[in-house]
C-alpha positions as CSV (number, residue, x, y, z in Angstrom):
1,M,-25.0,105.6,177.6
2,Q,-24.5,108.8,175.8
3,D,-21.8,109.3,173.2
4,S,-20.0,111.9,175.3
5,E,-20.0,109.4,178.3
6,L,-18.6,106.7,176.1
7,L,-15.9,109.1,174.7
8,Q,-15.0,110.2,178.2
9,E,-14.8,106.6,179.4
10,G,-12.7,105.6,176.4
11,L,-10.3,108.5,177.0
12,A,-10.0,107.6,180.7
13,I,-9.1,104.0,179.8
14,M,-6.7,105.2,177.1
15,G,-5.0,107.5,179.7
16,L,-4.8,104.7,182.2
17,G,-3.2,102.3,179.7
18,M,-0.7,104.9,178.5
19,G,0.1,105.6,182.1
20,F,0.9,102.0,182.8
21,V,3.1,101.7,179.7
22,F,4.9,104.9,180.7
23,V,5.5,103.7,184.2
24,F,6.7,100.3,183.0
25,L,9.1,101.7,180.5
26,T,10.5,104.1,183.1
27,V,11.1,101.3,185.5
28,L,12.7,99.3,182.7
29,V,15.1,102.1,181.8
30,V,16.0,102.7,185.4
31,S,16.6,99.0,186.1
32,V,18.7,98.5,183.0
33,T,20.8,101.6,183.8
34,L,21.3,100.3,187.4
35,M,22.3,96.8,186.2
36,S,24.8,98.3,183.7
37,K,26.4,100.3,186.5
38,L,26.4,97.3,188.8
39,V,28.0,95.1,186.2
40,G,30.5,97.8,185.3
41,R,31.5,98.1,189.0
42,F,32.0,94.4,189.7
43,Q,33.4,93.2,186.4
44,P,37.1,93.8,186.0
45,L,38.3,96.0,183.2
46,S,39.8,94.2,180.2
47,T,43.5,94.6,179.7
48,P,44.6,96.3,176.5
49,A,46.5,94.2,174.0
50,S,50.3,94.7,174.0
51,P,51.5,97.1,171.3
52,G,53.7,94.4,169.7
53,S,50.8,92.2,168.9
54,Q,48.9,94.8,166.9
55,G,49.3,94.6,163.1
56,V,51.1,91.2,163.2
57,R,49.3,88.7,161.1
58,A,50.1,85.3,159.8
59,P,50.8,85.3,156.1
60,V,48.0,84.0,153.9
61,H,49.1,81.0,151.9
62,A,47.8,80.2,148.4
63,D,47.2,76.6,149.6
64,N,44.7,77.8,152.2
65,D,42.8,79.8,149.5
66,A,42.6,76.8,147.2
67,E,41.5,74.5,150.0
68,I,38.8,77.0,151.1
69,Q,37.6,77.4,147.6
70,A,37.3,73.6,147.2
71,V,35.4,73.3,150.4
72,I,33.0,76.1,149.4
73,S,32.5,74.6,146.0
74,A,31.7,71.2,147.5
75,A,29.2,72.7,149.9
76,V,27.4,74.6,147.2
77,H,27.3,71.5,145.0
78,R,25.9,69.4,147.8
79,Y,23.3,72.1,148.6
80,R,22.2,72.3,145.0
81,S,22.0,68.6,144.5
82,S,20.0,68.0,147.7
83,P,16.2,67.6,147.3
84,P,14.1,70.5,148.4
85,N,12.1,70.1,151.6
């Protein structure tokens, strides 16, 4: 085969491959968009939280902080004392 024939065949194969990828990605985008609209139509909307519940938080106690610090320290100590795998 001549170099020009090989180049022409290579470009044809490249165009065919890029065409398949383009068609596949187009079908994928269309199907994801349709699925999103379908789920949005059949799934009920979430109800907004009541205005009274916003901003109300339980007070943080110092006991919880000390307990969390102890648990984290114990976990770090156990991790450091375990043999490496």
